C-alpha positions as CSV (number, residue, x, y, z in Angstrom):
1,M,0.2,-0.2,0.3
2,G,1.2,3.5,-1.3
3,A,1.3,6.3,1.0
4,M,-2.0,7.6,2.9
5,T,-3.9,11.0,2.7
6,L,-6.8,12.2,4.6
7,A,-8.0,12.7,1.0
8,D,-8.2,9.1,0.1
9,G,-11.6,9.0,2.9
10,R,-10.3,7.4,6.0
11,R,-11.2,9.7,8.5
12,Y,-14.1,8.2,10.0
13,V,-15.9,10.3,12.3
14,G,-19.1,10.3,14.3
15,V,-21.0,12.2,16.7
16,T,-23.6,12.2,19.9
17,L,-24.4,14.7,22.6
18,N,-24.1,12.0,25.0
19,K,-20.9,12.0,27.0
20,P,-20.2,7.8,27.2
21,A,-20.0,6.1,30.0
22,G,-16.8,6.1,31.9
23,Y,-15.8,9.2,30.1
24,D,-14.6,11.3,33.2
25,T,-13.2,8.2,35.0
26,G,-9.7,7.4,35.4
27,E,-7.2,7.6,32.8
28,G,-5.8,6.0,29.8
29,V,-8.0,4.2,26.8
30,L,-12.1,4.1,27.2
31,N,-13.2,1.2,26.6
32,I,-16.6,1.9,24.8
33,S,-19.8,-0.6,24.0
34,L,-21.0,-0.3,20.2
35,A,-24.5,-1.4,22.1
36,T,-23.8,2.2,23.7
37,L,-22.9,4.3,20.8
38,G,-25.7,2.2,18.5
39,G,-28.8,1.9,21.1
40,N,-31.7,2.3,20.4
41,N,-32.3,7.1,20.6
42,S,-29.2,6.8,21.2
43,G,-28.3,10.8,19.1
44,F,-25.3,8.7,18.0
45,L,-24.4,10.2,14.3
46,A,-22.4,7.5,13.1
47,D,-21.9,8.9,9.2
48,A,-21.1,12.4,10.5
49,Y,-17.8,12.4,8.2
50,R,-20.8,12.6,5.0
51,H,-21.6,16.0,5.6
52,I,-17.8,17.4,6.7
53,W,-15.8,19.4,4.1
54,F,-12.8,18.6,4.3
55,P,-11.0,21.5,3.5
56,D,-11.9,23.1,6.7
57,W,-11.9,20.5,9.1
58,K,-9.1,20.4,11.9
59,L,-10.1,18.8,15.7
60,G,-6.5,17.5,17.1
61,P,-3.6,18.3,19.1
62,T,-1.7,21.8,18.9
63,G,1.4,23.0,20.3
64,S,1.4,22.2,23.9
65,D,2.3,25.1,26.6
66,K,5.6,25.8,27.7
67,K,7.1,26.0,31.4
68,D,10.8,27.2,32.0
69,A,12.1,24.9,34.2
70,K,15.5,26.1,34.0
71,T,17.9,25.5,37.0
72,L,21.1,27.4,37.9
73,G,23.5,24.1,36.2
74,T,21.4,24.8,32.7
75,R,22.6,26.0,29.9
76,G,20.9,27.6,27.3
77,K,16.9,28.2,27.2
78,A,15.5,24.9,29.6
79,Q,11.8,24.2,29.4
80,I,9.2,21.4,29.5
81,F,6.0,20.8,28.2
82,T,2.7,21.2,29.7
83,E,-1.0,21.2,29.3
84,S,-2.3,19.7,25.8
85,N,-4.3,22.0,23.8
86,F,-6.1,21.1,20.9
87,D,-8.1,22.9,18.0
88,G,-11.8,22.5,15.7
89,N,-12.6,23.5,12.9
90,L,-15.7,22.7,10.4
91,T,-17.5,23.4,7.5
92,I,-21.1,21.5,7.4
93,V,-22.3,21.0,3.9
94,R,-25.5,21.0,3.7
95,Q,-28.7,19.4,0.9
96,M,-30.8,22.0,0.2
97,T,-33.9,22.4,-1.8
98,D,-35.3,25.2,-3.4
99,G,-33.0,26.8,-0.1
100,V,-34.8,24.2,3.1
101,P,-32.7,21.8,4.4
102,N,-32.9,18.8,2.9
103,A,-34.2,15.6,5.8
104,D,-30.2,14.9,5.9
105,D,-29.8,18.0,7.9
106,K,-28.7,16.5,10.9
107,L,-25.7,17.0,11.6
108,F,-26.1,20.7,11.6
109,L,-28.9,20.7,13.7
110,L,-27.2,18.5,15.8
111,V,-24.3,20.9,16.9
112,A,-24.6,24.6,15.3
113,E,-25.0,26.4,17.7
114,K,-23.5,28.0,20.5
115,G,-22.8,26.4,23.5
116,I,-23.8,23.0,22.8
117,I,-21.9,20.1,24.3
118,S,-20.7,17.0,21.9
119,Y,-18.3,14.0,21.2
120,W,-16.6,13.1,18.7
121,L,-15.2,10.0,17.8
122,T,-12.4,10.6,15.3
123,R,-10.4,6.9,13.6
124,N,-7.8,6.7,10.9
125,G,-6.9,4.3,8.5
126,K,-9.4,2.4,7.2
127,F,-12.1,3.8,5.1
128,A,-14.9,6.0,6.2
129,T,-17.4,4.1,4.6
130,V,-16.3,1.0,7.2
131,P,-18.2,1.2,10.2
132,L,-16.7,1.3,13.4
133,A,-15.7,-2.6,15.2
134,L,-14.7,-4.5,17.4
135,G,-11.1,-3.6,18.4
136,D,-11.4,-0.1,16.4
137,K,-9.4,2.5,18.0
138,G,-9.0,6.5,17.8
139,Y,-9.9,9.3,20.0
140,I,-13.4,11.1,21.2
141,Y,-12.7,14.7,21.8
142,E,-15.5,17.1,24.0
143,C,-16.5,19.6,21.9
144,M,-18.8,23.5,22.9
145,S,-19.7,24.7,19.0
146,D,-19.5,27.9,18.5
147,D,-22.6,30.5,16.5
148,P,-22.4,28.6,12.7
149,K,-21.9,30.8,10.4
150,E,-23.2,31.3,6.5
151,Q,-20.1,30.7,3.8
152,E,-21.0,29.7,0.3
153,D,-24.4,28.5,-1.1
154,E,-23.8,26.7,-4.7
155,A,-27.1,26.4,-5.6
156,D,-28.6,23.8,-3.6
157,V,-25.4,23.3,-1.5
158,M,-25.2,25.9,1.8
159,K,-21.5,25.1,3.7
160,N,-22.1,26.8,7.4
161,N,-18.4,27.0,9.3
162,V,-18.9,25.9,12.9
163,P,-16.0,26.9,15.2
164,I,-15.7,24.3,18.0
165,V,-13.5,24.3,20.9
166,V,-12.3,21.0,21.8
167,L,-12.7,20.7,26.0
168,S,-10.6,17.4,26.1
169,R,-9.5,14.4,24.8
170,R,-9.5,10.5,25.4
171,E,-8.0,7.2,23.6
172,Y,-10.7,4.8,22.6
173,V,-10.7,1.2,22.1
174,I,-14.1,-0.2,20.5
175,V,-15.4,-3.4,23.0
176,A,-18.2,-5.6,23.2
């Protein structure tokens, strides 16, 4: 297999407003059950990746904070990393008919209001169209949405930018 890029359709993204069980408990890898994600009325939008405009997508780490760590015997400037920082941004592609959103406008309706707390599951490697399965690993981000901004209107497509701030991140693995 040659070099893989995100443009190869290998970035799975799903989103829910429900905090996964155990998210605030402990550290390390969070075990997430497929049954919990896909259960009745779970609110998990498994195909969020289909509605996200690739050029504006950003969800991940940025540079960590630094702290001076110089002792009297240290030469030069000595620093250590402290708090991790994350950044997020997305543009939601919305299909329209005569200026009215289609029924498949779930992602925009789910997160496009200031102050909405959401949980974004990401997975790299497999094609985005391959559903989550036992053993899949990735990151889950706790995010807060800002007010959506209208960008472009191209015939029957509207793109709304929704800035998001990342409140926290955990590694996850899908379990039974």
